[in-house]
Each structure stands twice: as C-alpha cells, then as structure tokens.
C-alpha positions in Angstrom: 84.8 81.4 14.8 84.6 78.3 17.1 83.6 76.1 14.1 86.5 77.4 12.0 88.8 76.8 14.8 87.7 73.2 15.2 88.1 72.7 11.4 91.6 74.1 11.6 92.5 71.7 14.4 90.9 68.7 12.7 92.5 69.2 9.2 95.7 71.0 10.4 95.0 73.5 7.7 93.6 77.0 7.1 90.1 77.8 5.8 90.7 77.1 2.1 90.3 80.1 -0.1 89.2 82.3 2.8 92.7 82.0 4.4 95.2 81.9 1.5 98.4 81.0 3.2 101.0 79.9 0.7 102.2 76.2 0.8 105.8 77.3 1.0 105.4 79.2 4.3 107.7 77.6 6.9 105.9 75.8 9.6 102.5 76.1 7.8 100.8 73.3 9.6 101.9 74.5 13.0 100.6 77.9 12.1 97.3 76.4 11.1 97.0 74.8 14.5 97.8 78.0 16.2 95.2 79.8 14.0 92.6 77.3 15.1 93.4 77.7 18.8 93.2 81.5 18.5 89.8 81.3 16.7 88.4 78.7 19.2 89.7 80.1 22.4 89.3 83.7 21.5 85.6 83.3 20.6 84.9 81.2 23.7 86.4 83.9 25.9 84.3 86.8 24.6 81.1 86.1 26.5 83.0 85.8 29.8 83.6 89.0 31.6 86.9 87.9 33.0 88.4 86.9 29.6 86.5 89.2 27.2 89.1 91.9 27.2 92.0 89.6 26.4 89.9 87.8 23.8 89.2 91.1 22.0 92.9 92.0 22.2 93.9 88.7 20.6 91.2 88.5 18.0 91.5 92.0 16.5 95.2 91.8 15.5 94.5 88.2 14.2 91.8 89.5 12.0 94.0 92.3 10.7 96.6 89.7 9.6 93.8 87.6 8.2 92.7 90.4 5.9 96.2 91.3 4.9 96.5 87.7 3.4 94.1 89.0 0.6 96.2 92.0 -0.3 98.7 90.2 -2.6 95.7 88.9 -4.7 94.5 92.5 -5.0 97.9 93.6 -6.2 98.2 90.8 -8.7 94.6 90.8 -10.1 92.8 94.0 -9.1 90.5 93.7 -12.3 88.9 90.4 -11.0 85.8 91.2 -8.9 86.0 87.9 -7.1 89.2 89.1 -5.4 87.4 92.1 -4.1 84.6 89.9 -3.0 87.0 87.9 -0.8 88.5 91.0 0.5 85.1 92.5 1.3 84.0 89.5 3.2 87.0 89.4 5.4 86.8 93.2 5.9 83.3 92.7 7.3 84.7 90.2 9.8 87.4 92.7 10.7 84.8 95.5 11.2 82.9 93.3 13.7 86.2 92.4 15.6 87.1 96.1 15.6 83.9 97.1 17.2 84.4 94.4 19.9 88.0 95.7 20.4 86.9 99.3 20.7 84.2 98.5 23.3 86.0 95.7 25.3 89.7 95.7 25.0 90.9 99.0 26.6 94.6 98.6 25.7 97.1 100.3 28.0 98.7 103.6 27.2 101.4 103.2 24.6 99.9 100.2 22.9 100.2 100.5 19.0 96.4 99.5 18.9 95.3 102.4 21.2 94.1 104.3 18.2 91.5 101.6 17.5 89.4 102.3 20.7 86.7 104.8 21.5 83.6 106.1 19.7 85.5 107.5 16.8 87.0 104.0 16.1 83.5 102.4 16.1 82.5 104.9 13.5 85.6 104.0 11.4 84.7 100.3 11.8 81.2 101.2 10.6 82.6 102.9 7.5 84.8 99.9 6.8 81.8 97.7 7.1 79.8 99.9 4.7 82.4 100.1 2.0 83.1 96.4 2.2 79.4 95.6 1.3 79.7 97.2 -2.1 82.1 94.6 -3.7 80.1 91.8 -2.0 76.9 93.0 -3.6 78.5 93.7 -6.9 79.7 90.1 -7.0 76.0 89.0 -7.3 75.7 91.2 -10.3 78.9 90.3 -12.0 78.5 86.6 -11.4 74.8 86.3 -11.8 74.8 82.7 -13.1 77.0 81.4 -10.2 75.0 83.4 -7.7 71.7 82.0 -9.0 73.0 78.5 -8.8 73.5 79.0 -5.0 69.8 80.1 -4.6 67.7 77.2 -3.3 65.9 75.4 -6.1 62.5 75.7 -4.5 62.7 79.5 -4.8 61.2 80.8 -8.1 63.0 83.4 -10.3 66.5 82.4 -9.0 68.3 84.9 -11.3 65.9 87.6 -10.0 67.1 86.7 -6.4 70.6 87.1 -7.5 70.0 90.6 -8.8 67.8 91.5 -5.8 70.3 90.5 -3.2 73.2 92.1 -5.0 71.5 95.5 -5.3 70.2 95.1 -1.7 73.7 94.6 -0.4 75.0 97.6 -2.3 72.1 99.7 -1.0 72.8 98.6 2.6 76.4 99.5 2.3 75.6 103.0 0.9 72.8 103.5 3.5 75.3 102.8 6.3 78.1 104.9 4.6 75.9 108.0 4.0 73.8 107.6 7.2 70.5 107.0 5.4 68.6 104.9 7.9 72.0 103.4 8.8 70.7 101.1 11.6 68.0 99.6 9.4 70.5 99.2 6.5 73.1 97.4 8.9 70.4 95.1 10.3 69.0 94.3 6.9 72.5 93.3 5.7 73.1 91.2 8.8 69.8 89.5 8.3 70.6 88.8 4.6 73.9 87.2 5.5 72.3 85.1 8.2 69.6 83.9 5.7 72.3 83.1 3.1 74.0 81.0 5.7 71.0 79.0 6.6 69.4 78.7 3.1 72.6 78.0 1.0 75.2 76.4 3.2 73.1 74.4 5.7 71.5 72.3 3.0 75.0 71.9 1.4 76.2 70.3 4.7 73.1 68.0 4.7 73.8 66.9 1.1 77.6 66.2 1.8 78.1 66.0 5.6 81.6 64.6 5.2 82.9 67.2 2.7 85.1 69.9 4.1 84.0 72.9 1.8 80.3 73.1 3.0 81.3 73.2 6.6 84.0 75.7 6.0 81.7 78.0 3.9 79.0 77.6 6.6 81.2 78.7 9.4 82.9 81.5 7.4 79.4 82.8 6.5 78.1 82.5 10.0 81.2 84.4 11.3 80.6 87.1 8.8 76.9 87.3 9.8 77.8 87.5 13.5 80.3 90.4 12.7 77.6 92.2 10.7 75.2 91.9 13.7 77.9 93.3 16.0 78.3 96.3 13.7 74.5 96.7 13.3 73.9 96.8 17.0 76.5 99.6 17.5 75.7 101.8 14.5 76.2 105.4 15.1 74.6 107.9 12.6 77.3 110.0 10.9 75.3 113.2 10.6 73.9 113.4 14.1 74.0 117.0 15.4 75.8 117.5 18.7 73.7 118.2 21.6 73.7 121.8 22.7 74.1 122.6 26.5 71.2 124.3 28.2 71.7 128.0 28.6 71.7 129.1 32.2 71.2 132.7 31.3 73.6 135.5 30.7 76.1 136.0 28.0 79.0 134.2 29.8 76.9 131.0 29.7 76.0 131.4 26.0 79.8 131.7 25.2 80.8 128.5 27.0 82.2 126.0 24.6 80.1 122.9 23.8 81.3 119.8 25.6 82.9 121.6 28.5 82.1 120.0 31.9 82.5 122.0 35.0 84.5 120.2 37.7 83.5 122.6 40.6 80.7 125.0 41.4 81.0 128.6 40.0 81.0 131.0 42.9 
C-alpha cells in the first residue's frame, strides 16, 4: 500500500485499471492525492501500536469504497470474466483489511462499522476471501493465452502453468470456503500470489524501470499478497465443534448451557 500511495502522489492519479475513477469526477486530482496519503499513512501506522487502531479504522472504509468502484463494471458487463477478476482481486484486498479492522480497530458503540468486528466478522472476511479466489483462478482458464504470456520464458510448459495456477487458485478458494484444510489452502494461495508478484512483475520493472504500469501492477499484486497472508494467518475452520464444558458431576451440571461462565462461586 505504501508503494501505491507513493505512485498516487507522484502521478497525481489513481492506480490505473485497478482504481477506475471516472475522469469527469470533480476534483479528481485532489482525490487522487488524498487517496495516496490514505494508503501511505494508513499502512505506515499499522505496525505502530499507538496508531494501529486508527490506521485500521481509516483503511477499512477506504477499501470498501475502492471495491465499490468496480460495481458499475459488473452491472454493465457481467458476462466479461475480466470484470469479475478485477472485482475478485480488490475483494481479497478488502478481506485482508477487514481482518485487520476486526482485530485492531475496536470502534466505539454506535459506530456503523461495529458489525465488522469480532470473531464472526473474521469468519465472514475469510468467506469473502474464499469466494473471491474463484473468479481470479477462473481468469487463468478463460484467458489461457494471456496468462501464459505472463509466465517467465525460462519456465517450460507455460500454458500448463496457466492451467495449473488457475485450478490451484480455485481449489484454494473452495478449500477455505468449505473448510477443507483451510489454513493450508489460504497459505498456498498467499504463497502463489507472492510468487506471481516476484516472478512476473519484478522482471517487468527491471525491463522498463521508468514505465508506470509495471510498478503499479507490482505494488497492487504485493498488496493483494499481503492481504492474503493476513487472512491466512487468521483462518478459522468453519466446522470446528464447540468445546464442551467439563462435567462437575450431578444432573444440574450436565444441564448447564454451553458457554455459560459463572461469575461467583456456587454455595
């Protein structure tokens, strides 16, 4: 996110096709600078305990708005898989920001974002992450030729890698969604996106260090990979059975509801 923020401040613009803000929007350049400051300052504040809460509070609604920028394209051209790919990529980014918000933000009572905190919210973010991987993986299968062209030339069977990574991402999404080795699936996905970033976009930067597109694609891909790692490190299995309290003996103890915590000794 820091890199994307720097690019926004350097160019006075949004992140190309990943932030489709229409040219007719009033004050577009000023909004781009503001967006850059949010991404840069918000990300810098996350590792610092004193500012982490506010950074999460700022980044989460920002990521919601960012994802909503893709909704008009879904309405206009829902039959185009590339549109769903772009939506899925930003939804993964939002899922990571949601997990951070749920764990760090702690909004006050009455906040409209209060619903997005707690363990249940982390599970919802996990499901969003899982569903979002399906159109991302599907794009590798629909656009095999374009995907194969992104595979490094030194790797053999480039078309095969396109099919393998596409089916792998779909499998990871289904694994997380249906809680089939969800931690392994989430970490495998995060690892794949990290490798894509290093193997595809890092060489593109070396080939054209002054071009804007490779830098933007690298930082977007790295941000998505980071979000995937955040989700992967906080995956909760959906079908985990609740722990049963130990029976202290007697029928009264057996009838006590699960999850009840006594606040005083029983005389």
